[in-house]
N, C-alpha and C positions, 0 to 999 in steps of 0.2 A: 309896606311889608306885604309879601306875597302870601298866598294861601298855604303854600307848601311850608314856608317858614313858620307861619302861625301854627300849623298842624304839628310840626316837629317840636316846637317849643312847648306846646300844651300837652303833648304826649309824654314827654319826659317826666314832668311832675306827676302826671296821672299814673305812670308806671311805678314811681317810687311810692306813691300813695297806696297803690294796690299791693305792693310788696309789704308795706308797713301794716296794712289791714290784714293780710294773710298771716303775718308774724304774730299778730295779737290773738288769733284764734288758736287755742292750745292744740287741737287735733291737727291742724295744718302745720303748726310749728313742729310737732313731733314727726309728722310725715316728711317734712323738708329735711330735718336733722337726720332722720333715719336713712333717707335716700343719700344724703351727702356722706354719711358714715359708711354705707355699703360701697359707694364709689371709692372712698379712700382705702377701704380694705381690699377691694378688687385691684386697685392700682398697686398696692403694696405686694400682694401675692403675684402680680404680673412680673415682678422682678426676682422672684424666688424660683430658680430653675429646678427641674426634676432631676434627682441624682441618678447617675449611671447612664446618661445620654451622651453619645459621641457627638460633640458639637461640630466637628468637621464634617461628619456624614450628614448631619442635619443641614448645615450650610450648603453642602453639595446638592442635597435634595431640593432645597429652595431654588438653587441656580438652575437645576434641570427642569423643574416643573413650575411654570408661571401660575398655575392654578393655586398652588400653595401660597404664593404671595398674595393672591386675591383673597384667599380665606384668612390670611394673616391680618388683612385690613379689618375684618369683622371681629377679630379677637383683640384688637387694640395693640398688636405687636407681641402678644403673649405666646402665639404659636411659634414665632421665629425663635424665641428663647426656650420654647417648650417648658413653660413655667406652670406652676400650680394654677 
């Protein structure tokens, strides 16, 4: 067995052990669940479009300006939909 194989095999159980240890601490468990909840809420609202927006004009603006496409990467696609 090579050293790389031994390292990867021993790292996986250590990772699971660390996750289990973090889950046993109430404060960390709350922070993990809170963060996951915020991410779920964010992704939900990323699919709710803002009313009154001309979607064709928005698509044309994205085609004309590549900077908008770059900024859309940072918003997780919410800018292209112009969502909440």
